[in-house]
N, C-alpha and C positions, 0 to 999 in steps of 0.2 A: 504493499499499499504506500510505502514511502516514495516509491518510484513516481507515483502520480504527482507528487509535489514538484518534480523536475520537468513534467511534461509541458506546461504552458510555454516557457521560453523556447524550447526546441520546436514545439508545434507552430509557434508564431514564425520562427525563422524558416521552417520548412514551408509554411504557407507563403511567405514572402518570396522564397526561392522558386516555388512552384508558379507563383504569379508572374515573376520575371521570366521564367522559362516559357510559360504560355504566351506572354507578350512577344518574346523573341521568336518563338515558333510561328506565331501568326504573321509577324513581319517577314520572316523567311518564306513562308507559304505565299504571302502576297507578292513578293518579289518573283517567286517562281512562276506564279500565274501570269504576271505581267510579261516576263521573259518568254513564256510559252505563247502568249497572244501575239507578241511582236515577231516571233520566229516563224509563225504560220504565214 
């Protein structure tokens, strides 16, 4: 049960990293779609 006390900070940092990863993935995906459209 003592492990639960340490969860919030790690969970927050994981959530922030996940949000940054999703943003970067969306940006890369958008660039890929644009390149695909221009190459056709």
